[in-house]
N, C-alpha and C positions, 0 to 999 in steps of 0.2 A: 734368412734361414738356407733357403734352397740356394740362392745366390753363393753363401760359403761353402754349403757343400759340394755345390757343382765345382767351385775353385778347388776344394781339398782333393774330389775325384781327379780334375784334371792335373794336379801338381803330380797326382799318384802316379798317371799314366806318363807324364814326361819322365819322371823318375826310373819307372819299367823301361822305357825305351833307352834311355841312356845307359842303364844296365846291360840290355840289349846288345848297344852297339860294343861296348866294351869287352863283354864275353866274346862277340862275334871277332872283335879286332885280336885279342889274346890267341882265339882258338885258331883261327885261319893265319897266324903271324908265318911268313915264309921265309924269316932268316932261320938258315938251317941250324946255326951255332945256338940259336935260343929257342928253337921251337918246342923243344921238350918242356924247357921251363916256362914257355909261354902257354902251353896247353893246360900244364897244373896251375900256371894263374888264372887262367881261365876257369878252371875246375872250381879254384878257391873263390872267386868272385860270384859264379854261379851259386855255390853252396851258401855263400855269405847272404845273397841278395834273392834266395829263390826263384831264380833266373834259369830257364830249361838251357842245359848246354848246348843242345841241338837246335837253338833258335834261330831263325830263316832272317835274322836281320843281316844286311849286307855287311862283308868284313870291313871294308874302305870307308864305312860312311862316316865312322867315329873321325877320320882324319879329314874326310871333306868339311864336316860341320866346324872342327876345331879352326880348320884354315880359314873357312868362311867368317867364324867369329873373331878370330884373331885381325883380320882385315877391316872388320866392322869397328872392332874395339881401336884401331889405329886412326880411324877415319873419325869416329866419336872425339878421341883424344886431340885430335887436331882441330877439333871444333868447340873443344871445351867442354864435352859431356862426358858423363860418367857411362859405363856401360849397364848398371843397375835402374840408371834412372831414365834413360833412354829407352829401355825396354819395358818399365812399367813395373818391374820386378815387386811385389808387396812384400815390405818387413814383416815376417811373422814372429816367431819366437826368435830370442837372441841366440848369440853366439853359444856353441855348445863348449864345455869346460874341456881345455886341453890335458890330454892324460900325464900324468905324472910317471916317473920312473917306477915300473913294476918293481914289486918287492918278491923274489924269490925265496918263499916261504920253505920249500924242499930242503933248500941246503944250507940257510942261514941259521947257525946254533943258535940255541937258548942258553944264553948267559944273564945268568940271575944277577941282579943288582945292576945292569946295564940299561934297564928301561927308562924310555924317554919321560917327560912330564907332559901332562895333558894341560893346554891353557884353561884357566879359570874361565867358565861362562857364568851369564847372569839372565835371569829370566828379562826379555824386554817388553812383551808383549802378552797378554793374557786374555782370551776371548772363551766364550760360554756357547755351547749349544744346549737345547731343552731337555736333553736325555746324554745317556754315555756318550764319550768322544771316542769313536771306535777304530780311526785309521787316517793317515795322512799319508798325503805325495807330493813331492816338489816337481815342478815342471825340470825338464832337460839343462834349461838357461839359469836355475836358480831364481827367477822374478817371480814365482807366483807358488804358493803351496796350498793345495785343496785338503780340507778334513771331512771326514763321514760320521754319521751319527745315528743313534739308535731311534731318534727322533725323526728319521728318514731325510733329514735335510743335506744339503752337503754347502759349504761354505768357501770361498774363493778369497785369499788373502793376497796383498799385493806385499811381495817381502819388503821393499824399501820403505814402506810407510810403517809396517811393524816395527822396524828399526826405529821411526821416530816415536812411536806412540808414547813414549816416557818422557820426552821433551814436553816444553811447553806448547801448546796449542799454536798453529801459524795465524798469520793475519786473516786467512781465508775460513779460520774455525777449527775445529777440533780435527784432527787425524784420523782418518776411517779406514784401519786395515782391511776390512772385509768388503770388496768391491763387487761381489755376486752372491745371492743366496739362491740356491736351485731346489726347487720342490718336485719331484716328479715320480718318486717309489713310493710303494704302498706298504713297504718292510724296511729293517734297518740297514744301513751300507755297510759293505764288508770290505771293499777294497777300492782304489781310485787310480787312475793312471793319465797322462797327457799325451797327445797325440807328440810323436819328436819334430815335425815341422810345423803344424797348424794349430791354430787357438780353439782346438777341441779336447775337451775333457771327457772320459768315460768312466762309469762306476758300475760296479757289480754290487748286488743286493739279495737279502733274503727272498724277494719277491721272484727271483726266477728271471732276472731281467738284466740285460747291459745297456746303459742308456748312453746318448751321446749329446754333448752340451757344447754349444758353439759360445765362448766366454768373452767372444768378441762384441757380442749383442749387449748392449747394455741394459734394455729391457727382457730379453728372454729370460723364464724362469722356468720352462719345460724343456725336455729332450727334444730335438729334432730328427732321432734316429732312436729306432729300439730294437734290440735286440731279444727275443723270447728263447730262452733255453730250457731244456727239460727240466733242470735241478737247481738248486740253491746257489748262486754264483757265489763263491769265496774270494775268488782272487782273479784279476784281470792284470795283461801286460800287452803292450803294443810291441809289434816287430818294429826294431829300428828304421827299417822302410816306411813305416807308418801303414802300409798294405794289409798287413794281419794283426789280429790280436788273439791271444791264448786266453782261454778261460778256465780255472780252476773250480772245480764243482764238487757238489756231494757224489758226484759218478767219478769211480777211481782212474780214469782216462780223462786227459786233459784234452779240450774242446778246443781246436784251431779254427778261427773264422777268418774268412775272405771279406773285407771290410766293404769290398765294390758289391759284390752279390750276396752277402751273410752266406752265404753256404757254410756248413759245418764238416769238418772233417776229423775222423779219429785215426789211431794208429793201426795199422793191418795186423800187426803182431799183439793186438790185446789180449787176447785169449792164452798165448805164452807167457803173460806177464805175472799171472796169480795175483793183479792188484785188485783188492777188493774194498779198499778204505776211502773215503772222501779227501780232495785235496785241500789242505789248508794254504798254499801259496804257490805259485807259477811265476817264473822270472826270466825273462829272454837274459841271454850273455850281449853284450856290448855289440858284436856284429850280428845277432840273430842266427849265427851258426849252429848254435844249441839254446835248448832252456833246460831249467830244471823244476820240480814239483817235489813240495814237502807233504807228505801224507800223515792222516791220524793214525795210521800202525805204526808210526816211527819211520819210515822208510824215505829217503830222500832218491828222485830218480835223475838220470840225465837223458834229455831226447836229442836226437839230430833235428837240427830247425830245418830241414829240408825233405826228409824222407818221414819226420814224425815218429821214427822207431826209437824204441828207448835203448841206448847205446850204453849206459853203466847204471846198472841198479844196487843202489847201497840198501839193502834191506836190514831193518832193524838198526837203522843209524842211532837213534836215540831208544832203542831197545825197545818194550812194549809200550812207551808213552808217544804221545804226538810230537811229530816232527811241526813245528809250528812257521817255521820260515826258512828259505833256503836262496841265496842270490850269488852271482859268481863275483869273482875279483875283476877288476877291467882287463887285466889281460886273458880272462877266461882261462886260467890255470887251475885256479882253485874254487871251492865254495864253501860262503860260511852259512851252516846251520845253527838253528836254535830248537828247544824242544822242551817240553814238559817235565823231563826228567832233569831239570835245572842245568843242564849243560848247554854250552856252545861250542860248537867243534869245527875244525877247519879241516877239508878234504880235498885231495889232488885227485884233477877230474880225470887225467889219465890213465890211474891205477886203481883208482877207488880208496886208496890209502887214507888211514886216518891220521893227519899230521901233528895236529895241536888240540887243546882242549882249554877252554876259560870257564875256570871254577869259582864259585863262592858267591851266586846269586841265585836265589830262589823265585822260580819262576814255574808253576805248577797248573795254575788255574786258567790264566787268558791267552789268548794267540800271542804269546809276547815275541818281539821282534829282537834280532842282533844284527847291528850293520857297521859297516865301515865309517870312519870318518870321511872327508874329501881326500887325503893323501894316502889311506889304507894302512898307516901307521898304528891306529888305535881302533877298538872296538868297543860300542856302546851298547848296553842294553838296560834291562829293569831288573830290580830286586823286589819283588811283590810284598815280601814278608816284611821290610822294613820300610818300603815305599821309598826308595832310592835309586837314582841313577848311578850306575856302574860302569867305570871305563878300565879297559885292559891294554896293556902295549901290546900289538899285535904281533910283533915277533918272539917277545920273551914270555908271553900268558901270563904275565904278573898284573894285578890289579894296581892302578896308579892314581885312582880317584874314586871317591864314593861322596854324593853330593844326595841332600836331601830332594825331594822331586819338587816339593812345595805343592803337590796334589792333597786334596784333603783324603781322597781314597788312592790307593795305589794306579800307577799307569798302567796302560794296555799296550801302547803303540809308541815308537820311537822311530822317527825318521830324520835321517842328516842330510843338509843342503849339500849337493851337487859341486857348488862353485865356493862356497865359504865355510867359514868355521862358526855354523849356526846349525841348529836341530830343533824339532818339535818333539812334544809327549803330550800323547792324548790320554783322558782319563776316564774312569766312570764317577768321577766328582763332576762331570759335563764339560770341564775346562780343556783348552788346548794354551798350552805355552810355548812361546817362540824363545828361545835361549840362544843367546850370541856372545862371542869371546868378548873378553875383557881387554881392552886396549892398554 
């Protein structure tokens, strides 16, 4: 476990070095015609990667390394070797999904009757915890999904095996999608997230801790690192670099942790925010340049990913009812939020303007999620009163599908795969259901 941790930390240091070289090169570019544009590009890269603009990395170091690397690559190619295999670079998580063409929700008109049809899905696998299934999260490459429960356990599923579970058993015996089960919390699990580059899963729980699990170890059942917070950890989110993580807790201000030092940082303008309610969810944007929080007082807030300053408070986004989830679109221009006022709303980040509402599903009791599908053409959520999965056309805001959830009790969480037409639902009947589009 220590070797895996050292490897993760070394990879993080390498990423920071590369980012510093990029920033230094763009900042000190001496081509006069492109000088201003390069400086702005340096600022953007520095902001997105949390790299100091004043880094002391040599300006030409990036060019030197690229030149040497290309020379080595040509030499290896002539000898029939691949650069990755020669360097011994480990294969961690799979390739990330390629972003699709972003939808501009601010300009597209709502044309009733022009809604798209959401493909029919079916339950391909069902698994159970010993108590309520409270949360779920897919890995960035879509190969794994983790679920957390009130029984304090975390289950890790291999998605390819979940797809096979309804088929006949293989020659090697029954297909077992659960490949790891972790037991190390003393209170219910609230949220989960995967490290963006390595085989590390983190969990936040009511026992005030964030725990790190290395799922490459087949026999490991306990966390190899622990962050002891001061509050109930309701939500966790990794920065895209993997160097930082956010925790939304019963404290009204998000906690930003450096995973190398475990130092905790809070915003400097906390007193100016008048934020007094616990945070139900926190999520980074795709580049890490911003993050968003959804709070129990009904507010959502947008924060600068580098300075940790609140740059866009939307107070009363869901009235006086709790805001239960909030997440960015892939292009970072919009935020999808859900609340216990039984509304789902789409906001423009730049102005804080409400663009669309998705109505017709009741969610007043649990920390209900609203999520986009992979292409961001549809929105999925739960109707607690009817125990159904509800889908809207994201552009027209029309309901296009209503399906029985097949849970005995109403689901409390829904999570869509980032790479394929599949999602999971978690319920108070203890079950986790994996849904896949019917071919």
